[in-house]
C-alpha positions, -999 to +999 in steps of 0.1 A: +026-014-614-009-007-601-012-044-588+022-040-572+013-008-555-020-023-541-002-054-529+024-031-510-005-011-494-023-043-484+008-058-468+016-026-449-020-024-436-019-062-427+013-059-406+015-022-394-017-027-372-004-055-350+031-040-350+016-008-336-004-028-310+027-047-298+047-014-297+021+003-275+023-025-249+062-027-247+076-019-211+094+009-226+063+026-239+044+018-208+072+036-187+074+066-208+036+071-208+030+056-173+001+037-184+014+003-170+024-012-138+047-041-129+031-075-118+047-074-084+058-044-062+075-043-029+074-012-007+096-001+022+084+029+041+087+050+072+055+049+091+039+073+118+008+065+138-014+088+158-035+067+182-056+070+214-049+052+247-081+045+263-117+049+255-135+083+261-113+111+249-082+112+231-051+108+253-035+106+219+002+101+211+025+092+184+042+058+175+069+056+147+084+027+128+085+010+095+064-008+070+070-037+045+045-044+018+041-067-011+014-063-038+004-084-067-012-064-096-037-077-122-055-059-151-082-033-147-066-018-116-073-047-093-044-058-069-039-077-037-017-063-009-001-079+022+016-055+047+036-059+079+040-027+101+061-023+133+058+008+154+071+019+188+064+049+212+082+057+245+076+081+273+040+084+262+023+115+273+054+120+298+044+089+318+077+070+311+053+043+295+061+027+262+041+007+237+051-014+206+026-026+180+030-050+150+002-052+125-002-078+098-030-069+073-041-084+039-067-074+013-075-058-021-063-026-035-075-006-067-050+015-085-063+045-106-040+040-135-035+066-162-009+085-182+000+106-152+032+103-133+014+105-101-007+073-095-033+072-067-047+039-051-073+029-025-073-002-003-091-021+024-072-045+046-080-071+073-058-089+098-046-086+132-022-065+155+001-077+184+010-055+213+040-057+237+063-035+257+033-025+279+004-039+300-030-041+284-058-039+310-087-062+310-117-066+336-098-096+353-061-086+350-036-070+326-020-090+299+015-083+284+014-093+249-022-095+234-032-103+198-064-087+184-083-082+153-075-050+132-086-035+098-074-006+079-090+016+050-071+043+031-049+051+001-021+071-013-001+083-042+029+068-060+052+089-081+067+068-111+104+073-116+108+044-140+093+009-149+113-006-119+111+023-092+085+047-076+083+069-046+054+064-023+048+102-018+021+097+010-001+072+022-028+077+047-049+050+066-074+048+092-067+017+114-091+002+140-076-022+165-093-042+194-067-045+220-076-045+257-077-009+272-099-011+302-126+005+282-145-006+249-112-022+237-111-003+205-084+020+194-084+045+166-053+051+146-043+076+118-013+062+100+009+081+076+037+067+056+062+075+028+090+054+011+102+035-020+085+012-043+104-015-060+088-032-090+095-067-104+082-088-131+088-096-168+063-071-182+039-043-175+003-046-170-018-020-190-048-002-177 
């Protein structure tokens, strides 16, 4: 009886440890504890952009539009993001002028994963911006559809609803573009957005 009891306890110790480890990493547990994240996320969001027209002073106005974003997530909170944002403004500062911008950015993101339902992240993206629906002045002449370098730094919060769905509660970014503006050819943007995050992949990545 004593040997049988010892053997039973040994077998329980041998198999229960790995079983508990596997159980802690299942998608279900990661979802309930909000300690994991899907390998791929796609975000669709509304975006508003507060920007300046020319150098020296603000002359600020709002653009609005949409943002599509895809991110690949890796262990230890590291990820890579690609985003495409299109925005438009009309009757800018009551001048009947309009402006449209499309930005395409790519770069790293760090997600602060924890057991909390609200998950913060920060990112730094680089790429370009395309302007149209307006004339962009240069020292020689105005150009109608310029492309220029741009970068953005910022972050936000996702609220987890399930292992496959989250809400982008708020995201704020500082965007610097370098389109022609008859001044220093630099524009400062404050971008705000909110939307829905769709998650894809066969498993969850833990913290």
